[in-house]
N, C-alpha and C positions, 0 to 999 in steps of 0.2 A: 567504536571508541567513545562516542558521545554518551552511549547508554551506560558504559562502564564508569564514566566520570560522574554521571548522575547518580549511580548506586553508591559511589564513594562519597558523594556530598551528603546523601540521605544518611549513610552510616555515620559520618562525622557530626551531623546535626543531632542525631540520637544520642551520641556519645557526650555532646556538650550541653544537652538539656534544652534544646530549642522548643520543646513542648511545654515549657514551664507556663507560658501564658495561658494555656488552656485550663490549667488547674487553678488559676487565681480566682475566678468567680466562685467555685465551690468553698475556697478558704474564706472568702468575704462573707458568704452566707453563714458559714459556721461561727464567725466572729459576731455577727448580728444576733444570732440565736442565743450565744452564750450570754450576752448582756441583756436579754430581754427580762424585764423585771416581772417578778411573780405578783399576782394580784394581793393587795394587802387586805388582811382580815378586818372586817368592820366591827369594832367594839365600841361600847359606851365610853370606855376610858380614852379611846382615840377620837371620838366625837366631840367630846368636852374639851375646851381649852383648859378649863380648870373645874374640878368637881369637889363637892364638900360632903363629907360624911355627915349624917344626921346630927351626931353629937357635937360637932364643931362648926356647923353650917352657920354663916353669918345672916343676920336679919337683913331684909332688903331695906336699903337706905338710899333713896335717890332724891335730888333736889326737886323743888316745885316746878311745874311746867305751865305753859299756856294751853287751856283746853281748845280743841279745834271742833267746831268753828267759833265758839263764843269769844275766845280770847281771855276768859276768865282764869286767873291764877289758881292752880289746884295741884294737889298731889295725888299720886296713884293710890287708890284704896283697893285693898285686897279683900276678896269676898269669902275667903275660907276654902276655895277651890285651888286647884293648880293654877298658877299664872304663868303665861308665856309672854314676855315682853320682848318686842321686836324693835330695834333701833334701826331706823332707815331714813331714806330721803328720796324725793321725787327725781333728783338727778342721778340716782344710783341705779344703773341698769340692772345688776344682780338683784338688788332689792325688789324692783318691780316685776322681774321675772318669776321670783319665787312666792309673790303674794297670793296668787290663786292656789298654790300648793299649801301654804299656811292655813288658808281657809278651809280647804279640803281636809287637811289633817285634823284640825280642830273639830270638825264635824265627826270624823272617824273615832277620834278619842272619846268624844262624848257619848258616842253610840256603843262603844265596845268596852271602855275602861272607866273613864270618869269625866265630869265636865272640866274643861280647861279654858280659862279666861284668856283671850288673846287681846294684848294691849299694844298699841302702836305708838311709838315715840319718834317723831320725825326731827331731824337736825337741819331742815331747810332754813334758809335765811328769812324766807318771806312766808307768812301765813297764807297769802294769796295763792302761792304755788301749791301748797297742801290742799287748799279748798278746791283749786281747779281740778286736781287729780281726784279727789273724793267725789266731786260732782260727776265724774265719769264712772265711778266704781261704787254703786250703791251698797254692795255688800260689805265692802272695807269701810264705807262711811257709817255704817251701823255699828262698827266696833268703837270702844273707847279710843280716842285719838288725842294725842297731845303734841306739842311743839316745844322743843328745848328752848328756854329763854336765853341761856348762855351755854356755849360749849365748855368752858373751863370748869364750872362746878360739876357738870355732868361727867366729863373726863376723869376728874378727881374722885368721883364717887364710884366710877366703874373700875378704876385701877386695882383696888384691893380685891375685885372679883375676877382678876385675871385678864381684864380687857384694857386695851391701851387706847391709842389715839382713835378718834371718830372718823379717821380716814379708812379705817378698817371695816366700815359697815358693808353689809348688814351685821348686826350683832343680835344674839339671841340669849336671853336670860330666863332660866326656868326656876320658878319659886313654888316650894311645896305648900301645901295647905296651911302649915304652921307659921308661913311668912318667911321662911328661911331659904336663902339662895342655895340650890343643889348642883346647878350645872350652868356654865356660861360657854358661849361659842362666838368667835368672830369669823365672818366669812359665810358665804352662801351655803345653803343646804344642798344636798344631793337627793336625786329621786329615791335612793334606797336608805335614807336616813330615818324614815318613818318608824320602822321597827325599833330603832334605838331609842327614839323619843317615847315610844310606847312602853319599852321596858323601863325607862326612867321613871315614868309616871306610876307604872305597876309596883316598882320597887319602893317607891316613896310612900305609897298607901299602906304598904305592910310594915312601915317603921314607926 
């Protein structure tokens, strides 16, 4: 009698869908797989926050800075090479993390494409903070280093270039040999951005 009752209960359970819980995990996995994003294609258009064709590219126009370490008031002088201006600060962890990468890529570009002048503009409040960092980084210290004298004029100069608040550092400004801005980007670089910067320099040389 007990065995017959057990069989009846099993049959009733099957009819009412008692096995529904066992199928839930597979349904959950399918939902996760369905929303998994596809890898975005890396393009120069996606790399630059704003890019400028050669025929309408604006000339670089930035306010004067204080040279580091001398403190002398100076403007950025372009040499006729590509210029890569990095706006950074010692308190900006992403800025510091990518500094070695910038140095490495500068050397690779010079060896394979064309010389690129890397110029650093700090937005630190204290010249001493910048000096202390450069004292520990002889390679970075050898580059042209500047300190923003005021944030307001610099932000105003960057706005037409598609760059906003200096809270968005690091910022990168790529200037062609003719002195015009071709690409600007706010935010840290990725490890796979080198080929995009290389393409930018190569394309600019042919214009």
